[in-house]
N, C-alpha and C positions, 0 to 999 in steps of 0.2 A: 556494445550490447547487441545481442541477437534479438531481432524482432520476430514475432510470430503472428500470423494472421489465420483465422479460420474462415474458410470459404465453403459455403454450402452450394450444395447444388441449387541409211545404215552405213554408217560411215565409221571411220576410225574415231571420230569425236564421240559417236554414240557408244562405241566399245569402251573408250576411255571413261565415259560417264558411268557405264555399268560397272567397270572395275572399281572406280572410286566409290560407288554406292555400296558394292559388296564389301570393300575394305571397311567402310564406315559401319557396316553391320557387325563387324567383328569376324566376319566369315573368313577373311584371310588369316586371322590369328589362330584358327582352329587347326589341329593336326589332322592328317588325312582320315583317320578313323572317326574323329568327332565330326568332321565335315560330312562324311558318308552317313553317319547316324542322323545328322540333321536332315539330309536329303531323304533318308528312309522314313523318318517321322513325318516329313512334309508329304511324301507320296501316300503314306497311310492315311493321313488326315484328309487329303484330297479325295482318295478313293472312298473313305468313309462318308464324306458328304455326298458323293455321287450315289452311293448305295442308299443313303437316306432319301434322296430325291428320285430313286428308282431309275437312274441313268446308267446305262451299260457302257456307253462310249461317248466321247466328245470329238467334235471335228478338230483337226489340227490347226494351230495358228500359223502365221506367216514366219518364214525365215528371213530375218533382216540382214544377214551377214553374207550369205552365199548366193550370188546371182545365178548360179547353175542349178540350184535346188528347185525341185518341182513345185514347191510351195513358197518360192521367193516372193517377197512383198510386192504388191502392185504399186507402180508409180506412173501409171498411164491414166491421165484424167478422163479419157474416153471410156474407161472401164470402172471408174471410181464411184459411180452413183447408181447401183442397181436398185436402190429404193429411194428415189429422189423426194418423195412426199413425206414431210415431217408432221408429227402431231401438232395440232393447233394449240398453242399455249393458252389461248383465250376461249377455248371450247371445253365446257364441263363434261363430265362423264354422261350426264343426261342430255347432251347435245344442246345445251343452252349457251348462247354467246355471252361472254363477259363484256359488259359495256360500261361498268362503273368501277371506281376504286373499291367501293364497299364489297362488290361481288368478288373482286380479286382477293381481298384480304380474308373474307369470311367463307368463301366457297371454293374458288379455283386454286388458290395457293395451298390450302390444306390438302386438297386432292393430290397435287403434285408431290408434296412432302410425303404423303402416305405411300405413294408409288416408290419413291426413292428409299423410304424406310423398309418397305417389304421386299422389293425386287432388286435393288441396286447396291446400296451401301449398308443396309441393315439397321436395326433398331438399337438405340441406346437404352439400356435397362432403366426402368422407372426410378428405382430407389438407388441412385448413385451415392457413393460415400462422400463424406466431406473431405476437403483438401486443406491441410494446414501448411501455410507457407513460412519458410524459414530463410532469412537472409544469412547465408553462411559466411560471406565475406563482403566487404565494401572497401574499395581502394580508389584513390585519385591518381590519374596519370595524364599524359598529354598524347593525343592522337592527331598527328599533323601539327596544327597550331591551335588546337582546341583543347582546353582543359576539361576533363570528363571525370565522372564518378561511375565506376563499374561495380555492379552488385552481382554476386553469384547467388542464385535462388534455388531452393529445393522445395517442391510441392509434395509433401508427404500425404499419400492417399491412405485414408483410414482402412486398414485391412483386418479389423477385429472380427469380421464375419468369416475370414479365411486367412489366418496368420501365416500360412505356408507360402503365400505369395506377397511380395513387397513391391510397391510401385512408388518411385520417387521421381517426380517430373523435374527435369533440369532446365533452367532458364538463366540466361545472362542478360542483364539490363544495363545499358550505358546511356547516361544523360549528361548534357553540358553543365559544367559547374556554374557558369555565369548566367544561366537562364534566369529571367526575371519572374518566372512563374512556371506552372506545369507546361510541359512540352508535348507535342505530338510524338508518336513512336511508330517506327516501322519494324515489325517483328517478322523474322524469317524462320521457316522450318530449316534447321541446319543440322550438321553432323556433330557439332560440339567442337570445342577449341582445338583438340589434338588433331583433328582432320582438316583444319582450315588450311587452304593452300596459300603459300607465300605469294605476294604480288609479283607479277612479271616485271622485269626492268623496263621502264618507260611506259608502263601500262596506265599511268595516271592515277588519280585518287580512287581508292576502293569505294564500293557503294556505301560503306559505313561512313567514310570521310565525306562523301557527297551529302549524306543525310545530316551529318553534324554541321557542315557548312551552311545549311539552311536553318540552323538553330534547333533542330529536332533531335530526338534520341533514337536509338536502335536497340533491338533485342533479338535474341536467338533462342529457340526452343529445340531441344533434342528429341526428335520423334521416337527413337528407340528406347528412350527412358520411359515412354508411355506404353508402347507396344512394339514388339520385335517385327522386323520386316521379313518374315518368313512364316510358312504354314506350321512349322514345328513349334513355333512360339505361341500358337493360338490358345494353348492351355496355360499360358503365363501372361504377364503384363496385365493391363487393365481388363482386357477381355477375359483372360483366365481367372483373374480375381473375382469378377462378377459371376463367372460360371463355376467357381470353386474348383477349378482345375479340370473341369469336364469339357467334352467336345461341344461345338456350337450347334444350335438349331439352325434350320435354313434361313430364318429371317434375323438371326443375330448379327450384330455389327461386325464389320471387318476393320482392318488396320487404318484405312483412310478416315473412317468415321471416328475411330479411337484417337487418331492424331488430331483431328479437328476438335474433339472433346477436350484434349489436353490444351490446345491453343485457347479455348474458351476459359479454361481454369486459369491460365496465365493472365488473361484479360480480367478475370475476377481480382487477381492480385493487383494489377495495374490500377484498378478502381480504388485501391486503398493507399497507393503510393503518391505522396504529395508532389513528387517530381514529374508525374505523368498526367497528361490530359487524356483521360481514358475515353473521351468522346471522339478522339482523333487518333485511333490506333488502326494502322493498316497492316495487313498480313501478306507475306510474300513467300513463294516457294518455286522451285525449279524441278522439272521432270516429274518424278513420282510425287515430289512435294509440291509441285504445281497443282497436281490433282487434289492433294490434301488442302491446299490453299483455297481452291474453289469450293470444296466441300465446307470448309470452315466458314467462308464468307456467306454461302447459301443458307447455312443452318443458324448462324448466330448473327442476328441483325444489329448487334452492338459494334461489330467490326465496321469501320467507316469506309474502307477502301481495300482493294486487293490487287496485287501484281501476280498474275497467273502466267508463269513462264513455261513454255514448251511442255504443257501438261498432257497432250495427246489423249489417247483412248482412256476412258475412266475419269478424264478431266473435261476440258473444253472442246474436244474433238467429237464430231458427230459419229455416233455408233453405226449408223446406216451406211457409212462410206467404206469402200474397199480401197484403202490407201495406207501403207505402212502397217502399224500396229492395229489389230482388229479385235473384235469381241472374243474370238477363240484364243488369242494370246492372253487376254486378261483372265479368261476362265481357266487357263491351264495351270499346272501345279506350281509354276514360278511366280504367278501373280494373283491367284484366286483369293489369297488371304487378305487382299485389299478390300474385297467386296463381301456382300452377303452371300451365303451359300446359294440362295435362290437364283443368283445371277448365272450360275452354271447352266441353267436350263436353256439359255439363249445361244449356247454353243452346242446344243444337242439335248433334246430333240427339237426344240423351237429354233426359230431363225431371228435374224436381226430385225426384220419388219414386225415380229411379234412383240418386240419391246414396247411397253405402254408409254414410254417417254423417250426423250433424247436429250443431248447435251444442251441444246438451246433452252430447254426448260430449266436446267440446272443454273444456267446463267441468269435466267429470268427470276429465279428465287433470290438473286442478289438485289433486284430492283427495290426501291429507286436509287440505291447507293451506287457510287461509281465503281467500275471494275475495268482493269487494264489487262487485255489478253495479248500475249506475246508469243512469237515463234521465231526460229531461225530460218536460214535459207534451205532450199531443197538439197543443196550440196553441203551436207553436214547435219541437217535436222529433219530430213524427209520423213523419218519414222513417225513423228508426232503429228503430221498432216496440218500444216499451217492453214490451208484452205478450209479444211474441216473445222478448225477452230474459228476461222472468220465466219463461216456459215452459222455456227452456233451463236456467235455474237450478233449477227444480223437477225437470226431467228428470234432472239430475245427482245428485239427492238419494239415490237408492238406492245409488250408489257411496260417497257419504260415510257413510251409515249402515253399509254393509258394513265400512268401515274404522274403525268405532267413533266416528264424528263425528256431529254433528247437522245435519239438513237445515233447510230454511226453516220447516218445520212446517205448511205448507199448499200446496195446489195450486190455490187459488182466487186469481185476480188481485185484489190489494188496491186499496183506494181510494188516490188520490194523496196523497202526504205520509205514507204509512204505512211505518214502518220494520220490516222483517223482518230482525232482526239477532241473534236468539238463538242461531243455529247458525253453523257454519263457512261455509255459503253464505248470503250476505246480499243483499237486494234493496231498493232504495228508488227510487221515482219522485218527483221533485220538480216544482214548478210553474214553474221558471225558464227553460224552453226549452232550446235547444241550448248548454248550458254545464255544466261540472263544478262551478261555484262553490257552489251551494246545498247540495250533498251532501258537501262537504269536511269540515265539522265532524262529520257522522255517520260518515264513513269513519274519521276519526281516533279517534273514540270506539270504533268497532268494532276498530280496530287496537290500541288501548291495552290491550285484554284480552290480547293476545299479546306486546306489546312491553314492558310494564311489568316 
């Protein structure tokens, strides 16, 4: 029987990751004419937002592929910190120091959220439509030596206000058959089953098998079923549905916020499923989906934990650093759709130091819940700036300690393969390049402290 629920509201590794993400968007299945049309619509939308903001030109981003290019990415630490002073996460707009938990929750945290809504990720519309969840299939199988039940779920978004646009959120949920009760779940932002890479010979258990071995469940949500990963798609998906197919306003939400909204709707479903302990749901994502993971964790306090893998600029990496991917890359036509339109201002005419916030305050919005920030080695994952992500984790520490939790215990960037996991803010840089794989066991050990 089908169940229904109503829920109310730069290395070769980097290049391979890009190719994989493009393929997952369906870009590679387009014929050349359709591909060029997508590019044309993206450029037009990008230019339209610039015109709306009265911006005539943006500064160019960094080239991460060609070392001979004039704008090749900086990887010299001596040049990486032109703006070393970060905003104080415990200082209000009125220059009042936050000294109590009540001041954080009632005064300072709402201020930071407002800045992110207006300037960085955009505002979610107030009257979001209901989502009706349908279990389209449920089957038992064995993964490794664990018997599991896998459900295919579709979250149908009510489109009665604009029937021309349909949004069906795709989620896969797997739980152990022999569980004695509801289980914790790790949910990834993924590409969907058809894009899942087969395991390498001798690679050991997959992250899903590692999760199942602990008696937990896992889930995957397909971001492109919520919102396309390109500017041409901004008049479709959940953003287009809410705008009735029209262009965005400068403070309207971008794809990162939309993907995070979709993850929250999946969590709504988990709260209704007797197989899931919805108080112990962690969210995970890598690269651009690492950005979405941190946004989801920051905005929805029901998520219990997060594995933020190689998220870079727009995720856990400090905006004010000149290393790898920078503000201008994210504001360019290839990535601007992740953000609010207002973000473009900081690539021209404003600068990085004009930003009213930085990534450490995004990490602070996760407090007091645990969060695990991960990156790979410079040889393979330099673009995402592991040190910049570490600095954001360290910069969030004062908020965690204010709320009675433990920070990383250091502000000195550690040697690679060093685990900083004693506090609620965890950081680890592995030597495996642009991949979440090497840090999965460490994240699961970290999570077990809270999920056992």
